[in-house]
C-alpha positions, 0 to 999 in steps of 0.5 A: 762913534757916538750916536748923539740924537738931538732933542727934536729927533727924539721928541718927533720919534716919541710924537709918532710912537706914543699915539701908535702905541696907544692906538694899537692898544685901544684897538686890541682892547676893542677887539677883545671886548664883546658888543655891549648894549646900554640895556641889561648888559651888567648883571641880572635884572638890570634895566639899564646903567648910566655911565661915562662914555667910552671917549670920556675915560679913554681921553683922560687915560691918554693924556695921563699916559702922554704927561707920564712919557713926557715927564719921564723923558724930562726926568731922564734927560735931567739925569744926563745934565746933573752938573748944570744947575739949571738942570733942576728946573727940568727935573722939578717940571718932569716929576711934576708932569709924571705926577699930573699924568698919574692923576689923570690916569687915576681919574680915567679909572675912576671915570670908567668905574663910576655908574648907576645900575637901575633895577625895577625897585632901586638904584645901585650907585657906584661912585668913582672911588668909593664903594657902591651903595644901594638907593631906594626911590623913597629915599630920594630927598631932591633932584637938582641940575648939575652946575656943569656945562653938559647939564645932568642931575644931582640926587640927593639921598636921605641919610647919605653924605653927597649927591649922585651926580649923572650928567646928560651925555652919560649913556642911558641918561634919558633912561634914568629920567624916565626911571625917576619920573616913574618911581620918584614922582613927587621929587621929579615933579618938584624938579620939573616945576622948579627947574623945568626939564 
């Protein structure tokens, strides 16, 4: 007697198993991690840390894991039907979904890494995928609003490529605005006059 599982049954089992496994992993990770605060939990002397909220990077990772699992299922299902000429489309879709899932997981890792640590006299900026850099408040060239739907700030620094982007839904965003207002008043006042707060 051979066991022939229908694709619908396999999909239902995957629909139950994947969220249960992800939920268990997240809960286990939550129990291991000590509770943290927004103020001073990163390094000695840090006033606050602006970073993505936890749900932000977890959502990217979960979506990535789901795409990897479904794409892997498509790939494995295609291996059993290699004689069928129509299976090549499913094979390409499976590989594409796995690659797309890997991209989402990678973005989740970068989103978790992205942060701005504020000290009394400097900012330490850690981008998603580059080395950390130090920014002196006097080196800030200008401050502009971001163009995304959540709002936020793009901070241009003299002598550095790109901008420092923070989103208004990031943890400790209001503290960063206060820090900029105190330590880079000319640039902050220009921002407020042109764009409002």
